[in-house]
C-alpha positions as CSV (number, residue, x, y, z in Angstrom):
1,M,80.8,69.4,88.9
2,T,81.1,72.2,86.4
3,I,81.8,75.7,87.6
4,T,79.2,78.0,86.1
5,I,78.9,81.8,86.1
6,E,76.3,81.3,88.9
7,H,78.9,79.6,91.1
8,I,81.4,82.4,90.4
9,W,78.9,85.1,91.4
10,L,77.9,83.1,94.5
11,A,81.6,83.1,95.5
12,I,81.8,86.8,94.8
13,G,78.7,87.4,97.0
14,F,80.2,85.4,99.8
15,L,83.5,87.2,99.5
16,G,81.7,90.6,99.8
17,Q,79.7,89.4,102.8
18,G,82.8,87.9,104.4
19,L,84.7,91.2,104.2
20,F,81.6,93.1,105.4
21,F,81.3,90.7,108.4
22,G,85.0,90.7,109.0
23,R,85.0,94.5,109.7
24,W,83.1,93.8,113.0
25,V,85.8,91.3,114.1
26,V,88.4,94.0,113.4
27,Q,86.4,96.6,115.3
28,W,85.9,94.2,118.2
29,I,89.6,93.3,118.5
30,A,90.6,97.0,118.3
31,S,88.1,97.8,121.1
32,E,89.3,95.0,123.3
33,K,92.9,96.2,122.9
34,K,92.0,99.7,124.0
35,A,89.4,98.6,126.5
36,E,87.0,101.1,125.0
37,S,85.0,101.4,121.8
38,Q,87.2,101.9,118.8
39,V,86.5,102.2,115.0
40,P,89.8,101.7,113.2
41,I,90.3,103.0,109.7
42,S,90.5,99.4,108.4
43,F,86.8,99.1,109.5
44,W,85.9,101.7,106.9
45,Y,88.0,100.2,104.2
46,M,86.6,96.8,104.8
47,S,83.1,98.3,104.8
48,L,83.7,100.0,101.5
49,I,85.4,97.1,99.7
50,G,82.9,94.5,101.1
51,G,80.0,96.8,100.3
52,L,81.2,97.4,96.7
53,I,81.7,93.6,96.1
54,T,78.2,93.0,97.6
55,L,76.8,95.8,95.4
56,A,78.3,94.1,92.3
57,Y,76.6,90.8,93.3
58,A,73.3,92.6,94.0
59,I,73.5,94.2,90.5
60,Y,74.1,90.9,88.9
61,R,71.2,89.4,90.9
62,E,69.1,92.5,90.0
63,D,68.1,92.9,93.6
64,P,66.8,96.5,94.1
65,V,66.8,96.2,97.9
66,F,70.5,95.4,98.2
67,I,71.4,97.7,95.4
68,A,69.9,100.6,97.2
69,G,71.3,99.7,100.6
70,Q,74.8,99.0,99.4
71,S,74.9,102.1,97.2
72,I,73.9,104.4,100.1
73,G,76.3,102.5,102.4
74,A,79.2,103.2,100.0
75,I,78.5,106.9,100.1
76,V,78.7,106.8,103.9
77,Y,81.9,104.8,104.0
78,I,83.6,107.1,101.5
79,R,82.5,110.1,103.4
80,N,83.9,108.7,106.7
81,L,87.2,108.0,105.0
82,M,87.3,111.5,103.6
83,L,86.6,112.9,107.1
84,I,89.4,110.8,108.6
85,S,91.8,111.9,105.9
86,R,90.9,115.5,106.4
87,S,91.4,115.2,110.2
88,N,94.8,113.5,109.7
89,Q,95.9,116.3,107.3
90,A,94.8,119.0,109.8
91,N,96.9,117.3,112.5
92,Q,100.1,117.3,110.4
93,P,102.6,120.1,111.0
94,I,102.9,122.7,108.3
95,G,106.3,123.1,106.7
96,P,109.5,121.4,107.7
97,S,110.1,121.1,111.4
98,S,113.1,122.9,112.7
99,P,115.1,121.6,115.6
100,R,114.9,123.6,118.8
101,T,118.2,124.8,120.2
């Protein structure tokens, strides 16, 4: 069997979908560990990376439905990562911490 560009793009599409699905496994494990619903930051990174890979596949396939969906999704994932980063920065102490005596 000869590997064609179609086979390569099919593998890329499955990789994107695999990452996109894997985020739910990560979220499920995190929630089970805490015994409550959790959405770890890795969920958002996997969403973004999987979504962008799937977007590349959709562009190659010229599929407007998936192009629109993954494009909008990427905006949401980036925004959530920005909000998490901003929250983490707000929770950091300002200036060097001085020991109390």
